[in-house]
C-alpha positions as CSV (number, residue, x, y, z in Angstrom):
1,M,0.0,0.0,0.0
2,L,2.0,3.0,-1.2
3,N,-0.6,5.6,-0.1
4,P,-2.6,4.5,2.9
5,W,-4.7,7.6,2.9
6,E,-6.5,6.5,-0.3
7,N,-8.1,3.7,1.7
8,D,-11.9,4.1,2.4
9,A,-11.0,4.2,6.1
10,F,-9.9,7.8,5.5
11,S,-12.9,8.9,3.4
12,M,-14.9,12.0,4.3
13,A,-17.7,9.9,5.9
14,S,-15.2,7.8,7.9
15,L,-13.2,10.7,9.2
16,T,-16.4,12.6,10.0
17,D,-17.7,9.5,12.0
18,A,-14.3,9.3,13.7
19,I,-14.2,13.0,14.8
20,N,-17.8,12.8,16.1
21,I,-17.0,9.6,18.1
22,I,-13.9,11.1,19.7
23,P,-14.7,12.0,23.4
24,N,-15.9,15.5,23.8
25,N,-14.0,18.2,25.5
26,Y,-16.8,20.7,25.7
27,G,-16.4,22.2,29.1
28,K,-19.1,22.9,31.7
29,I,-22.0,24.0,29.6
30,G,-21.5,21.2,27.1
31,A,-21.4,18.6,29.9
32,M,-24.7,20.0,31.3
33,N,-26.4,19.4,28.0
34,L,-28.1,22.7,28.5
35,M,-28.1,23.5,24.8
36,P,-28.8,20.3,23.0
37,V,-27.7,20.0,19.4
38,K,-30.2,20.2,16.6
39,G,-29.1,19.5,13.0
40,V,-30.5,21.7,10.3
41,R,-30.2,21.6,6.5
42,T,-29.4,25.2,5.8
43,R,-26.9,27.8,7.0
44,T,-29.7,30.3,7.9
45,I,-32.3,29.5,10.6
46,M,-35.5,31.3,11.3
47,V,-36.8,31.9,14.8
48,E,-40.5,32.8,15.1
49,E,-41.7,34.8,18.1
50,K,-45.3,35.1,19.0
51,N,-46.2,37.4,21.9
52,G,-49.1,35.8,23.7
53,V,-51.7,38.2,25.0
54,L,-53.1,37.3,28.5
55,N,-55.8,39.5,30.0
56,L,-58.6,39.2,32.6
57,I,-62.2,38.7,31.2
58,T,-64.8,41.0,32.6
59,S,-68.1,39.3,33.6
60,K,-71.3,40.2,31.7
61,P,-74.9,39.3,32.0
62,P,-75.9,36.0,30.5
63,G,-76.7,36.3,26.8
64,S,-74.3,39.2,26.3
65,P,-71.8,39.0,23.5
66,G,-68.3,38.0,24.6
67,A,-65.3,40.3,24.6
68,Q,-63.2,40.1,21.4
69,N,-60.3,37.8,21.8
70,E,-56.9,39.2,20.9
71,T,-54.1,37.1,19.5
72,G,-50.4,37.7,19.7
73,K,-48.4,39.3,17.0
74,R,-45.8,37.2,15.2
75,K,-42.3,38.2,14.3
76,V,-39.7,36.2,12.4
77,R,-35.9,36.7,12.9
78,S,-33.2,35.1,10.8
79,F,-29.7,34.0,12.1
80,V,-26.8,32.9,9.9
81,I,-24.9,30.0,11.5
82,P,-21.1,30.8,11.7
83,H,-18.7,28.6,9.8
84,L,-15.6,27.5,11.8
85,P,-13.0,25.8,9.5
86,L,-9.6,24.5,10.8
87,D,-6.8,23.0,8.7
88,D,-3.8,20.9,9.5
89,T,-1.1,18.9,7.5
90,L,0.2,15.4,7.9
91,L,3.8,15.3,6.6
92,P,5.6,12.1,5.5
93,D,8.0,12.3,8.4
94,E,5.1,12.0,10.9
95,Y,4.3,8.5,9.7
96,E,7.6,7.5,8.2
97,G,8.6,4.0,9.4
98,V,5.2,3.1,10.9
99,R,4.4,0.5,8.3
100,A,4.0,-2.8,10.1
101,F,5.2,-5.5,7.7
102,G,3.4,-8.8,8.1
103,T,0.8,-7.5,10.5
104,E,-2.9,-8.4,10.1
105,N,-4.0,-4.8,10.3
106,E,-1.7,-2.6,8.2
107,L,-3.8,0.5,8.7
108,A,-3.8,0.5,12.5
109,P,-0.7,2.8,12.9
110,Y,-2.1,5.3,10.3
111,V,-5.5,5.4,12.0
112,A,-3.8,6.2,15.3
113,I,-1.9,9.0,13.8
114,M,-5.0,10.4,12.1
115,N,-7.0,10.1,15.3
116,D,-4.3,12.1,17.2
117,K,-4.6,14.9,14.7
118,L,-8.4,14.8,14.9
119,Q,-8.4,14.8,18.7
120,T,-6.3,18.0,18.8
121,M,-8.4,19.7,16.2
122,K,-11.7,18.7,17.9
123,N,-10.5,20.1,21.2
124,K,-10.2,23.5,19.5
125,H,-13.6,23.2,18.0
126,A,-15.0,22.1,21.4
127,I,-13.6,25.0,23.4
128,T,-14.8,27.4,20.7
129,L,-18.3,25.9,21.0
130,E,-18.1,26.4,24.8
131,H,-17.2,30.0,24.2
132,L,-20.2,30.5,21.9
133,R,-22.5,28.8,24.3
134,M,-21.4,31.0,27.2
135,G,-22.1,33.9,24.9
136,A,-25.6,32.7,24.4
137,L,-26.0,32.4,28.2
138,K,-24.8,36.0,28.5
139,G,-27.0,37.3,25.7
140,V,-24.1,38.4,23.5
141,I,-22.4,35.8,21.3
142,L,-18.8,36.7,20.5
143,D,-16.5,35.5,17.7
144,G,-13.1,34.1,18.4
145,D,-11.5,37.6,17.8
146,G,-13.8,39.2,20.4
147,S,-16.2,40.8,17.8
148,T,-19.9,40.5,18.3
149,L,-21.7,37.8,16.2
150,Y,-25.1,38.4,17.7
151,D,-26.4,40.7,20.5
152,L,-29.6,38.8,21.4
153,Y,-30.9,41.8,23.3
154,S,-30.7,43.9,20.2
155,E,-32.1,41.1,18.0
156,F,-35.1,40.7,20.2
157,E,-35.5,44.4,21.0
158,I,-35.3,44.1,24.8
159,T,-33.1,45.6,27.5
160,Q,-30.7,43.5,29.4
161,K,-31.6,42.9,33.0
162,I,-28.7,43.8,35.4
163,V,-28.9,43.3,39.1
164,P,-26.1,44.8,41.2
165,F,-25.4,42.6,44.2
166,T,-23.3,45.2,46.0
167,L,-21.3,42.5,47.7
168,G,-18.8,44.9,49.2
169,S,-21.3,46.2,51.6
170,S,-22.2,44.4,54.8
171,T,-25.7,45.8,54.8
172,T,-26.7,44.3,51.4
173,K,-29.6,41.9,51.7
174,V,-28.3,39.3,49.3
175,R,-31.3,37.0,49.7
176,T,-33.5,39.9,48.6
177,K,-31.3,40.3,45.5
178,C,-31.6,36.6,44.8
179,L,-35.4,36.8,45.0
180,A,-35.4,39.7,42.5
181,V,-33.4,37.6,40.0
182,S,-35.9,34.7,40.4
183,R,-38.9,36.9,40.0
184,H,-37.6,38.6,36.9
185,I,-36.8,35.2,35.3
186,E,-40.3,33.8,36.2
187,A,-42.0,36.9,34.7
188,S,-40.0,36.6,31.5
189,L,-40.6,32.9,30.8
190,M,-43.3,33.7,28.2
191,G,-45.0,30.3,28.5
192,E,-41.9,28.3,29.2
193,T,-41.3,26.1,32.2
194,M,-38.3,25.9,34.5
195,S,-37.1,23.8,37.4
196,G,-34.7,26.2,39.0
197,V,-32.2,29.0,38.5
198,R,-28.4,28.6,38.2
199,V,-25.8,31.3,38.3
200,E,-22.4,30.9,36.6
201,C,-19.9,33.1,38.5
202,S,-16.5,34.5,37.8
203,E,-13.9,33.7,40.5
204,G,-14.0,37.3,41.8
205,F,-17.8,37.3,42.1
206,F,-17.9,33.9,43.8
207,D,-15.2,34.9,46.3
208,S,-17.0,38.2,47.1
209,L,-20.3,36.3,47.5
210,I,-19.1,33.8,50.1
211,E,-17.3,36.5,52.0
212,Q,-20.3,38.8,52.3
213,D,-21.4,39.0,55.9
214,N,-25.0,37.9,55.2
215,V,-23.8,34.8,53.2
216,K,-20.6,33.8,55.0
217,A,-22.3,31.6,57.7
218,A,-24.5,29.8,55.2
219,Y,-21.6,29.1,53.0
220,A,-19.4,27.9,55.9
221,N,-22.1,25.3,56.9
222,Y,-22.6,24.3,53.2
223,A,-18.8,23.9,52.6
224,E,-18.4,21.8,55.8
225,A,-21.2,19.5,54.7
226,E,-19.6,19.2,51.2
227,D,-16.2,18.4,52.7
228,R,-17.7,15.5,54.7
229,L,-19.0,14.1,51.4
230,G,-15.8,14.7,49.5
231,G,-17.4,17.3,47.2
232,D,-16.4,20.7,46.0
233,P,-18.7,23.6,47.2
234,R,-17.8,25.7,44.2
235,K,-19.7,23.3,42.0
236,G,-23.1,24.4,43.4
237,F,-23.8,26.6,46.5
238,K,-27.6,27.2,47.0
239,F,-28.6,30.5,48.6
240,G,-31.8,32.5,48.2
241,G,-33.2,29.9,45.8
242,L,-30.3,30.3,43.4
243,V,-27.6,27.8,42.8
244,F,-24.2,29.6,42.5
245,S,-21.3,27.8,40.9
246,E,-17.8,29.0,39.9
247,Y,-17.1,29.1,36.2
248,I,-13.4,29.3,35.2
249,G,-13.7,28.8,31.4
250,N,-11.0,30.6,29.4
251,A,-9.0,30.1,26.2
252,P,-6.4,32.1,24.2
253,D,-7.7,33.9,21.1
254,A,-6.0,33.8,17.7
255,D,-3.4,36.3,19.0
256,G,-2.5,34.2,22.0
257,V,-4.2,36.5,24.5
258,S,-6.1,34.5,27.2
259,R,-9.8,35.5,27.4
260,K,-12.1,34.7,30.3
261,F,-15.5,33.6,29.3
262,I,-17.0,35.5,32.2
263,A,-15.5,38.9,33.2
264,D,-14.2,39.4,36.7
265,G,-16.8,40.6,39.1
266,E,-19.7,39.3,37.0
267,A,-22.1,36.4,37.1
268,H,-24.9,35.3,34.8
269,A,-28.2,33.7,35.9
270,Y,-30.4,31.5,33.8
271,P,-33.3,29.0,34.3
272,T,-32.8,25.3,34.2
273,G,-35.3,22.6,33.1
274,T,-36.7,24.6,30.2
275,M,-38.2,22.9,27.2
276,S,-37.0,24.8,24.1
277,T,-35.4,28.0,25.2
278,F,-31.8,26.9,24.6
279,S,-30.6,25.1,21.5
280,T,-27.4,24.6,19.5
281,Y,-28.1,24.6,15.8
282,V,-25.6,22.9,13.5
283,A,-25.5,23.4,9.7
284,P,-24.0,21.0,7.2
285,A,-20.5,21.4,5.9
286,D,-19.8,23.2,2.7
287,F,-18.9,20.1,0.8
288,V,-20.7,19.0,-2.4
289,E,-21.7,15.6,-0.8
290,T,-23.2,17.3,2.4
291,A,-25.4,19.9,0.7
292,N,-29.0,19.8,1.9
293,T,-28.2,17.1,4.5
294,I,-28.9,17.4,8.2
295,G,-26.0,19.1,9.9
296,L,-23.6,17.2,12.2
297,P,-21.5,18.7,15.0
298,F,-18.2,18.1,13.3
299,Y,-16.8,17.3,9.9
300,A,-13.4,16.1,8.7
301,K,-11.9,15.5,5.3
302,Q,-8.4,14.9,3.8
303,E,-6.7,15.0,0.4
304,P,-3.1,14.4,-0.8
305,R,-0.8,17.4,-1.1
306,K,0.8,18.3,-4.4
307,F,3.3,15.7,-5.6
308,N,2.1,13.4,-2.7
309,R,4.2,15.4,-0.2
310,G,1.8,14.6,2.7
311,V,-1.9,15.0,3.4
312,D,-3.9,18.1,4.0
313,L,-6.5,17.6,6.8
314,H,-9.6,19.8,7.0
315,T,-12.1,19.9,9.9
316,Q,-15.0,22.2,10.4
317,S,-18.0,22.9,12.6
318,N,-21.0,25.1,11.9
319,P,-22.7,25.8,15.3
320,L,-25.0,28.5,16.5
321,P,-26.0,28.3,20.2
322,L,-29.1,30.4,20.9
323,C,-31.2,31.5,23.8
324,K,-34.6,32.2,22.2
325,R,-35.9,34.1,25.2
326,P,-33.0,36.4,26.2
327,G,-35.3,38.2,28.6
328,I,-34.8,35.3,31.0
329,L,-31.0,36.0,31.2
330,V,-29.8,38.2,34.1
331,K,-26.4,39.7,34.6
332,L,-25.2,40.0,38.2
333,T,-22.4,42.4,39.3
334,A,-20.4,42.2,42.5
335,A,-20.2,46.0,42.7
């Protein structure tokens, strides 16, 4: 076998199956499955909003005509799914000497080399997806260079809800602040359901929270109970009906500058147990053979370089995480 990469084991379908089977390295939001993946056939998706109208009915004498029912207005918004390509190269010296003469499976060493490349590339796609998903939780989805892909508050023509927790003051009633967050989310569900409210906190916000005078005793008791069970209290501390957890997601951008997914001194609250508020839409790859097919999370393809001087490897993902009710998102500040 002079060129192992011509084998069907390295076809587009096989490589795509392989990269989708490789264990995910999504991060916290991916592990929670908060925004399940939904494959679509096109690169543009349409989100329809219908404002339901609820009002009290005034009583009238029997036989009187009923009040005229009012239905909600519909509005359709379109979103273009971002395209995230990533390329790499397999040079001959990376697989030189791996041919196993006389073995039953001659392709095994080459498959291992290819899987190592795919794993490294998938990790970069995965952390990028985590970054996009955190943006959807914050209401502003950022690209890898820090530019704004979508400001969901502008798209849905609403004002972002910000609750200052004023954690530096010993007189702040943190429990009252928590109730204000829950009440706002409940009022903004627009027919959705929820089972609770979680808050993803920056390290600075979490530290300020557990040191606040009105919270310190509750956290000390909670942390002591967690220690007895061998747990980590930063994974979920319940106070005032909210579950606070520390989020430390970060990654370097294209220029090598490390970027925290949640800014210092901030936290972001959102409901859990919703039915359809959060989704991750994935579009098909821009290959001829994938046109008009249901999108998959990741794609991979390879082709020989000129004069057979190695193999060019291409991977891509086409995801768009969305919160379709950004009114339920609340930004918390420590100041």
